[in-house]
C-alpha positions as CSV (number, residue, x, y, z in Angstrom):
1,M,-70.6,-35.4,-184.6
2,Y,-67.7,-33.4,-185.0
3,R,-65.7,-31.8,-182.9
4,Q,-64.0,-28.8,-182.4
5,R,-60.7,-28.6,-180.3
6,L,-59.6,-25.0,-181.2
7,T,-56.3,-23.0,-180.5
8,L,-57.7,-19.7,-180.1
9,T,-59.3,-17.2,-176.9
10,A,-60.0,-19.5,-174.8
11,L,-63.5,-18.5,-172.2
12,T,-63.3,-18.9,-169.3
13,L,-66.7,-20.0,-167.1
14,I,-67.3,-17.1,-164.4
15,P,-69.8,-16.4,-162.8
16,L,-72.1,-13.3,-163.9
17,A,-75.0,-11.4,-162.3
18,V,-76.3,-10.9,-165.7
19,A,-75.2,-11.1,-169.9
20,C,-75.7,-8.8,-172.6
21,G,-78.2,-9.4,-175.1
22,N,-81.2,-8.1,-175.7
23,E,-83.2,-7.1,-172.1
24,T,-86.7,-7.3,-172.2
25,A,-88.6,-9.0,-169.7
26,D,-89.4,-12.3,-170.8
27,E,-93.2,-14.3,-170.6
28,T,-93.8,-17.6,-168.6
29,G,-96.5,-19.4,-169.7
30,G,-99.2,-21.8,-171.3
31,S,-95.6,-24.8,-170.4
32,S,-96.9,-27.9,-168.5
33,V,-94.6,-30.0,-166.8
34,G,-94.3,-33.6,-169.0
35,S,-95.2,-37.2,-167.7
36,G,-91.0,-37.6,-167.9
37,A,-88.1,-35.6,-168.0
38,Q,-85.9,-38.2,-170.2
39,A,-89.0,-40.0,-172.1
40,D,-90.2,-35.8,-173.6
41,V,-86.7,-34.1,-173.9
42,T,-84.1,-36.8,-175.1
43,G,-83.7,-37.8,-178.9
44,A,-84.6,-34.3,-180.3
45,H,-83.0,-31.5,-181.8
46,W,-83.6,-28.7,-179.3
47,I,-82.5,-25.1,-180.6
48,I,-82.3,-22.6,-177.5
49,D,-84.5,-19.3,-178.0
50,S,-83.2,-17.4,-174.8
51,V,-81.6,-17.6,-171.0
52,T,-83.7,-15.5,-168.4
53,V,-81.6,-14.7,-165.5
54,D,-82.6,-12.4,-162.8
55,G,-86.3,-11.5,-165.3
56,T,-84.9,-10.9,-168.2
57,S,-84.3,-12.4,-171.6
58,H,-80.9,-12.4,-173.3
59,A,-82.0,-14.0,-177.2
60,A,-79.7,-16.8,-178.5
61,P,-77.7,-16.2,-181.5
62,D,-78.2,-18.5,-184.3
63,G,-76.7,-22.0,-183.6
64,A,-76.9,-22.5,-179.8
65,N,-78.7,-25.9,-179.0
66,V,-78.6,-29.0,-177.5
67,E,-79.6,-32.3,-177.6
68,F,-79.7,-34.5,-174.7
69,G,-79.1,-38.3,-175.4
70,E,-81.5,-41.7,-173.5
71,D,-77.8,-42.4,-172.4
72,G,-76.8,-39.6,-170.6
73,K,-74.6,-37.8,-173.5
74,V,-75.5,-33.9,-173.6
75,Q,-73.9,-32.6,-176.6
76,G,-74.9,-28.9,-178.0
77,N,-73.4,-25.4,-178.8
78,Y,-73.3,-22.1,-177.2
79,G,-73.8,-20.0,-180.3
80,C,-70.1,-20.3,-180.8
81,N,-68.8,-22.9,-178.8
82,H,-69.5,-26.2,-178.9
83,F,-69.4,-28.5,-175.6
84,S,-70.3,-31.6,-174.0
85,A,-72.0,-33.0,-170.7
86,T,-73.7,-35.6,-168.8
87,A,-76.8,-35.5,-167.3
88,T,-79.1,-37.4,-165.2
89,F,-82.7,-37.8,-165.0
90,K,-84.8,-37.9,-162.1
91,D,-88.5,-37.2,-161.2
92,G,-88.8,-34.6,-164.2
93,R,-85.6,-33.3,-163.8
94,I,-82.2,-32.9,-165.5
95,D,-79.3,-32.4,-163.7
96,V,-76.0,-31.5,-165.9
97,G,-72.6,-31.6,-165.5
98,D,-69.0,-32.5,-166.0
99,T,-69.2,-29.9,-168.7
100,S,-65.9,-30.2,-171.3
101,M,-66.4,-27.4,-174.4
102,T,-64.0,-25.8,-177.2
103,E,-62.2,-22.6,-176.9
104,M,-63.7,-20.8,-179.8
105,A,-63.6,-16.7,-180.4
106,C,-66.3,-15.7,-182.3
107,E,-67.0,-11.8,-183.1
108,K,-70.5,-12.5,-183.3
109,V,-71.7,-14.1,-180.1
110,P,-70.5,-12.4,-177.1
111,A,-68.3,-14.2,-174.1
112,E,-70.5,-13.2,-171.5
113,F,-73.8,-15.0,-173.4
114,E,-72.3,-18.0,-173.3
115,Q,-70.8,-18.2,-169.7
116,T,-74.7,-17.5,-168.1
117,L,-75.8,-20.1,-170.6
118,A,-73.2,-22.5,-169.3
119,R,-73.9,-21.4,-166.3
120,T,-77.5,-21.9,-166.1
121,L,-77.9,-25.3,-167.5
122,A,-75.1,-26.2,-165.1
123,D,-77.1,-24.4,-162.4
124,G,-78.3,-28.3,-160.2
125,A,-81.3,-29.8,-161.3
126,L,-83.1,-28.3,-164.0
127,T,-87.4,-28.7,-163.5
128,T,-88.6,-29.3,-167.4
129,A,-91.7,-27.8,-168.7
130,V,-92.6,-29.2,-172.1
131,K,-95.4,-28.6,-174.6
132,D,-96.0,-28.9,-177.9
133,D,-92.3,-28.3,-179.4
134,R,-91.5,-25.9,-176.6
135,L,-89.3,-27.0,-173.4
136,T,-88.7,-24.7,-170.4
137,L,-85.6,-25.4,-168.1
138,T,-85.8,-24.0,-164.8
139,T,-83.2,-23.7,-161.6
140,G,-84.1,-23.6,-158.7
141,T,-84.0,-19.8,-158.4
142,G,-86.2,-19.5,-161.6
143,D,-83.7,-18.4,-164.4
144,R,-84.9,-20.3,-167.2
145,V,-83.6,-21.5,-170.3
146,N,-86.1,-21.9,-173.4
147,L,-86.0,-24.0,-176.1
148,T,-87.7,-25.2,-179.8
149,K,-87.4,-28.5,-180.9
150,E,-86.5,-28.9,-184.9
151,Q,-86.3,-31.0,-187.3
152,A,-83.3,-32.1,-189.4
153,A,-81.6,-30.9,-192.7
154,P,-81.9,-32.8,-195.5
155,L,-78.6,-32.8,-197.6
156,Y,-80.6,-31.6,-200.7
157,G,-81.8,-28.7,-200.7
158,T,-80.6,-27.4,-197.9
159,K,-78.8,-24.0,-197.6
160,W,-75.0,-25.0,-196.4
161,N,-73.7,-21.9,-194.3
162,V,-69.9,-22.6,-193.6
163,T,-69.3,-21.4,-190.6
164,A,-65.8,-22.7,-190.4
165,L,-62.7,-23.8,-191.9
166,G,-59.8,-26.2,-190.0
167,A,-57.2,-29.2,-190.6
168,G,-57.7,-32.4,-188.6
169,E,-58.7,-31.1,-185.1
170,V,-57.8,-27.3,-185.0
171,S,-60.9,-25.1,-187.1
172,H,-61.1,-21.4,-187.4
173,S,-63.8,-18.8,-187.9
174,L,-64.7,-17.1,-190.7
175,P,-63.6,-13.6,-191.6
176,E,-65.7,-10.1,-191.2
177,G,-68.0,-10.3,-194.2
178,A,-67.4,-13.0,-195.3
179,A,-71.0,-16.0,-196.0
180,P,-70.4,-18.7,-197.8
181,Y,-72.2,-21.2,-198.3
182,L,-73.6,-24.8,-201.2
183,V,-76.4,-25.9,-202.0
184,L,-77.0,-29.8,-203.1
185,D,-79.6,-30.1,-206.2
186,K,-80.4,-34.1,-206.2
187,A,-82.5,-33.7,-209.6
188,K,-79.5,-31.8,-212.1
189,G,-76.9,-33.8,-209.9
190,T,-74.8,-30.0,-208.9
191,V,-74.0,-27.5,-206.1
192,G,-74.5,-24.6,-206.5
193,G,-73.7,-21.3,-204.0
194,H,-70.6,-18.9,-202.8
195,L,-67.7,-18.9,-201.5
196,G,-66.7,-15.6,-199.9
197,C,-65.8,-13.6,-203.0
198,N,-67.5,-15.5,-205.8
199,D,-70.3,-18.2,-206.9
200,V,-70.0,-21.6,-207.8
201,S,-71.1,-24.4,-209.3
202,A,-70.2,-27.6,-210.0
203,K,-71.2,-31.5,-211.1
204,A,-71.8,-32.7,-207.3
205,T,-72.2,-36.8,-206.8
206,V,-73.8,-38.2,-203.3
207,S,-72.5,-42.0,-202.0
208,D,-71.4,-44.1,-199.5
209,G,-70.9,-41.0,-197.2
210,H,-69.3,-39.1,-199.6
211,I,-69.6,-36.3,-202.4
212,T,-67.3,-36.0,-205.4
213,L,-67.7,-32.7,-206.7
214,G,-66.8,-31.8,-210.4
215,T,-64.2,-28.6,-211.7
216,P,-66.3,-25.6,-210.8
217,K,-67.3,-23.2,-212.4
218,T,-66.7,-19.4,-210.2
219,T,-68.0,-16.0,-211.2
220,R,-64.3,-13.5,-211.4
221,M,-64.6,-10.6,-208.8
222,M,-61.6,-10.1,-206.9
223,C,-62.2,-9.2,-203.2
224,D,-60.7,-8.6,-199.7
225,S,-57.7,-11.3,-199.4
226,S,-59.0,-12.5,-196.0
227,L,-61.7,-13.6,-198.6
228,M,-60.0,-14.8,-201.4
229,E,-58.0,-16.5,-199.1
230,T,-61.3,-18.9,-197.4
231,E,-62.5,-19.4,-201.1
232,K,-59.6,-20.6,-201.8
233,T,-59.8,-23.3,-199.0
234,L,-63.4,-23.9,-200.0
235,L,-62.2,-24.5,-203.9
236,G,-59.6,-27.3,-202.4
237,L,-63.3,-29.2,-202.2
238,F,-63.8,-29.2,-205.6
239,D,-62.1,-32.0,-208.9
240,G,-62.4,-34.6,-206.4
241,K,-63.8,-36.6,-203.4
242,V,-64.8,-35.4,-199.8
243,D,-66.5,-37.0,-197.2
244,Y,-69.1,-36.0,-195.3
245,E,-71.2,-36.7,-192.1
246,L,-74.0,-35.0,-191.1
247,D,-75.6,-33.7,-188.1
248,H,-79.2,-32.9,-187.5
249,R,-78.7,-29.0,-188.7
250,D,-74.1,-29.5,-188.9
251,L,-72.3,-30.9,-192.1
252,T,-68.7,-31.2,-192.0
253,L,-66.8,-32.5,-196.0
254,T,-63.5,-33.5,-195.3
255,S,-60.9,-33.7,-198.2
256,T,-58.5,-36.1,-199.0
257,N,-55.9,-34.0,-197.1
258,G,-57.6,-33.9,-193.9
259,E,-59.0,-30.5,-194.3
260,N,-63.0,-29.4,-193.2
261,V,-65.8,-27.5,-193.5
262,T,-67.6,-27.0,-190.8
263,A,-71.6,-25.9,-192.0
264,V,-75.0,-25.2,-190.6
265,A,-78.4,-25.5,-191.6
266,G,-80.2,-21.6,-192.7
267,K,-82.8,-20.5,-192.3
């Protein structure tokens, strides 16, 4: 999976009694403890719905997720920053440790939420409760992380919302107001979308881990300089071949000059 090593404001994981979020009482019930934590939890992509601390539920931002590997490796996203960790499974419990994370600051994701989620996931052995496509992880003190299993997104027909631009291992978040996205149409052999200011369309051919993008056709609007700079970077993907890596609901495009674009599947 693609990982970002970022050079923006670092997030320090410090204890928090309560994180910022939607302060509404969380309701439980209806879950049943799985027959075995490792079998029930591994091999799936779990979207984090909310975190409950001291009886107060905090809604998770879009993009917060976690995957538990059968090999004891964990990877996911706290809502802004990617993280990786190790985990041990025993007697219907998961113990997450040795966690590392990227250091990106995102305007729409409070650092307090990420700190609370990180602390809760690493708060000793977590009891697993699984029912249908829902998972609850509960700490020894009763704090909870609520998750839902999510299916992988197909390359074609998915609205890929661009979340970061970068080069090599360094990525940067998008400027305020930018909402670029791309959609690949298999039947037409095209790609279309929005670049942050203007709409775009072009021919697109997918083969052997790369996408050949044709000459782009765009509308001709002028926008704020930061949006135009984002658009310029995205236009650099066209008229050439880009490598792509699809990991469940995350897509990374890398041009021949090393510039990369990170996108997530839209809902």
